[in-house]
Each structure stands twice: as C-alpha cells, then as structure tokens.
N, C-alpha and C positions, 0 to 999 in steps of 0.2 A: 464362428467361435473364436475367442481369444485364446492363444496358447502360451503357456509358459515353456520352460525348458523340457518338461517331461509329460505333464498332464494337460489335457484339454479341459477348459473350464466350461461347465454347462451354462447355457444362456441365462437361466434363472439366477444362477450364482453371480454372474456378471452384473445383472440388474440389481441384485441385493447390495453388492459392494458399491456400485456407482451411486445408487440412491442413498446409501449410508454416508458416503463421503460428502455428497451434496448437502444432506441434512446437517451434518456436522459443520460444514463450511458456513451455512446460513446461521447456525447457532453462534458460531464465532463472530459472524458479522454483527449480530445483535449485541453480543457482549462487548465488542470493541467500539462500535460506532455509537452506541446509545440510542439507536433508532428504535422508536416505540413499536412494540408488537401489537397488532390490532386483531380483533376477533369478532365474529358475529355468528350467532347460532344458525343463521341462514346459509352459512358457508359449509355446514356439515355435509350436505349432499355432494358438493364438489370435491371435498377432501376425501370422502369415502369412494366416490366414483373413479377418481384419478388413479389410485393404485390398481384397481381392478382392470381398467383399460390398459395401463402400462404392462401389467403382467400378461394379459391376453395378447396384446400386440407383439410383445417380445417373443412369446412362445410361438405364435403363428409365423412371424417373419423368419425366425431361426429354423423352424421346421420346413418352411418353403425353400429357404436357401440350401438346406441340407438335402432336400428331395430333388430339386430341379435345377434348371438353368438360370443363372442370375440375369442373363440377358432377357429373359422373359419375366422373371420375378420382379426385377427392377422397374420396368415400365408399369406393371400392374400396381405395384406399391406406390408409384408416383401419382396415381389417380386420387390419392387421399384428399386433396383440397376439394374435390367434388362433394365428398361426403361430409364436409364441414359446414356447408352452406345451410342446410335445413336445421341441424341442431343449434348452430349459432343464432339463427333467426328466432328459434324457440326460446333459447336461454337468455340471449342478450338483445333481442329485438333488432338485429342488424341484417340487412341484405346488401349484396353488392350493388353499386351504381351501374348504369349502362356501360360506362368505360371499364368498370371493374369486371363485368361479365365477359367483355372482350379479352381483358387481360388474363382472366382465369382460363379461358379457352386456349389462348396462345401459350400460356405458361405450362398448362397440363399437356397439350399436344407436343410442345417442344421438349419437355422433360421426358415424356414417354418415348418419343422418337429417339432421343439421345441415347437411351439405354438399350434400344432394340438391336438385336443381332443383324448382321448384314444380310443373311439369307432370308430373313424377315418374315414373309407373309405366312399367316396361319389363319384358318377360318375361325370365326367366333365360337362355333360349336366345338371345334377341336381344342381351342384354347380353354374353354370352360370345362372340358373333360379332364384336364390335367389337375392332379391333386395339389401340385405346387402353386398353380394359379389360384385355386380356390383358397388356399392358405394365405397367399399374398393379398388377395382381394379382401379377405377377412381382416388382415392386418391393416390394410388401407382404410377400411370402414372404421376400425377402432381408433386409428390415428386421427381420422377426421373428427370423430366424436371427442377425442381427447383434447384436440385444439380448442374446440368450442367450450368444453368444461373448464379448461385452464383459463380461458379468457373470462368466463363467468366468475370463477373464483378470484382471479387477480383483480377484476373490477370491484369486487366486494371488499377484499382485504388489503389490496395493494400487493405488488409482486413479492416483496421480501416475506411478508407474513404468510401469504398463500404458499410460497415455495417451501418454507421450512415445514409447514404442515403436510404438504403434498409429498415431499421427498421422505419425510419421516414415516408417514403412513405406508408409502410404497415399500420402503426398506423393511418395515415390520412384516407386511404381508408376504413379500417375496422371501424373506428369511424363513418364515414359517413353512412356505411351500418347499423351499430348498431343503430344510431339515427333514421334511416328510418324504420328499421324492428322491433326493440325491444327497444324503448326508456325506457320502464319500467325496462327492464333488466339492461340497462346502469345506470339508477338511483339507482337501488338496489345494484349495484356493489360498490357504494360509501359508503355503510354502513361500520362501523369499522371492523367487522369480515371479510366481503367479501373483503374489500380493502387490508387488511393484507395478505389475501390468494393470491390474484392476483399479488400484488406487490412482495411478496416473491417468487412466481413462476417466475416472470419476472427477478428478481435479480439472481436467480439460473440459468436461461436460458442464461443470457448474457455470462457467462464464457464458457458454452458448445458450444454456437454458434460461439464464437470467435475462439475456438480451431478447430472446424470443418471447418470454413472458411479459417483459416490459413493452415489447412491440404489440402484443395482443391487447394491451389496454389502450392503444392508439389507433388500431385499425381492425376491420373485421377479421375473424380468425381464418377465413378462407384465403385472404390476401397473404397473411403472414405464413400460413402453411405452404402456399404456392411458392413464395419467394424462398422459403427454407429449402424446398426441394431443388432449387436451382443450384445448390452446392454441387450437383452433378456436373456443372459447367467446368469446375476446376479439374475434374477427372479427364475431360477432353484434352485440356492443355497439357496436363501431366502425362497422360497416356501417350500423346504424340511426342512430347519432349524427351521423356525418359525411356519409353519402350517402343517408339516408332510404330504405334498402332496404325492399322490401315483404316480405310473407309473415312478418311478425314473430311472429304467434301460433304457427305451426308451428315456427319456429326456437327460440322460447323454450321450447316444450314439449320439443323435442329437447335443448336445453341443460339443462333440468331433469332429464331422463332421464340424460344424461351425468354431471351432478353427483351424482345419486343413486348412479351406478356408482362414481364416485370416492370417495364417502363409504364405500361398502361395502368398497372396496379398502383404504382407510385403517383401517377397523375390523377387517379381516381379519388384520392384523399384531398 
C-alpha cells in the first residue's frame, strides 16, 4: 500500500488514481501533438478485457503482499511471462523462437531466484498450500494474459490510441469498485498528502507504460514481460549499496542468470 501522512490508501483506489492520471496524460498528448486517434470495432474486446485484468491482478497481488512473505510472493509473481506465451499465440499468432525459449527460461529462473529468501527451500506441496502463493500465482496468470491483450490492442490501434482507451476504461471500472467497496478510502485519497502521492505515482507510470506498450508492438509479449520483470536487478544493487543486504553472491548469480536471459531475448528478434 501507498501511505500518506495519516491514512493508508486501498490498492483499488491507487489503481483508480494512477489510471485516471494516465488517461488524462494521453488525452493531453492527443490535444497537444495533433496525433490522430484511431479506432476499430475489433478493439472492443481488448479495451474491455484490460481493465478487468488490471483490477483482478492489483487486488490479488495486494492481498498476497498483505498476507504473506514478499520473498515468496515476489518469485511466484515473477513467473508471469510463462503465462503470456499461450494467450499471445492465440491473440497475435506469435510464439518464441528457439533462442527466445532459452531466454525466457533463464530470465524467469534468474528473476525468481533473485527474490527468494536465503533460507529458501520449500516443497512444491507446501508452497501451493499457502494462500499468499495462490494469490500471487493468480496475479501472475492475470499479468501474463494482460501483456498478451495489451499487445493485441496496441497492434490494432497503435499504442497511443489503445492506451487512452485502456487507461480510461480501467479508471472508470476501478472508480466504480472503489465507490462501492471503500468510499472512505476514496475520500481519504483526496487529502493533499495522499493526492500528491497517487498523482506522482501516476505521472511516473505513464512513461513506463508507454514504453512497454510500444515494445509490445515490436516483440512477443512474453519477451517484453520477461524483460520488464528484470527491474528487480536494480533492487540488488540498491539493496547492497544502501542497506548492506546480505547474500550478495547468490543474488549476483541470479542477476547474471536473468541478464543472460535478457540477452537471449534481445538476440531472438
């Protein structure tokens, strides 16, 4: 959760604000740049599916993080590129190349290992018995589908037109959910401290989402999703530099594995 000075902001409210800010930013882009807005009736399924996937994913990952250990939730969530392959093949007719399959395996293995706690080992049966793991796995599946849907929509409309529709639809859906489930949280988010936090988060997210969606029009969704998860590499460097975190050898080995996967993904195109 993002916190202001006094009140914690519910995850669905954070999603509402960030998506609203992103939609308004793209409206401003069209107004200032004169870029033509494009639309196709075939894009309706993507525009409608995207907010449902975002809302479900945000709810599950927030619940997983609140319930459990982030050192377990993180690696499970990092498996999302695996769940992108089949929907991307169905929607966009794209499958990884042989080098791409290798890159995906290395990237997923490295990113998952990167987040794992040092005490580490847990049987698969024990892992799947945890509620936080089930929630994180559900979030990973939804993120995998979301990447495929976003690629499909962006290929049909172009990134700017798809993003203004997707962000707008997601903002509307999550605002309705927030009004029904947590009206107090929505009201609290309008305090100056909280509003500055969520608007700032939204502004920062616009650029990242734009780059990711543009990348989705150039490469299979599984590749983009896997490389996106490599942002965890920054945490290794910062954790060691700022907080002197232990277990550096294992973390660096995992980071090297993930980087090798990213290199394979780049070479696969």
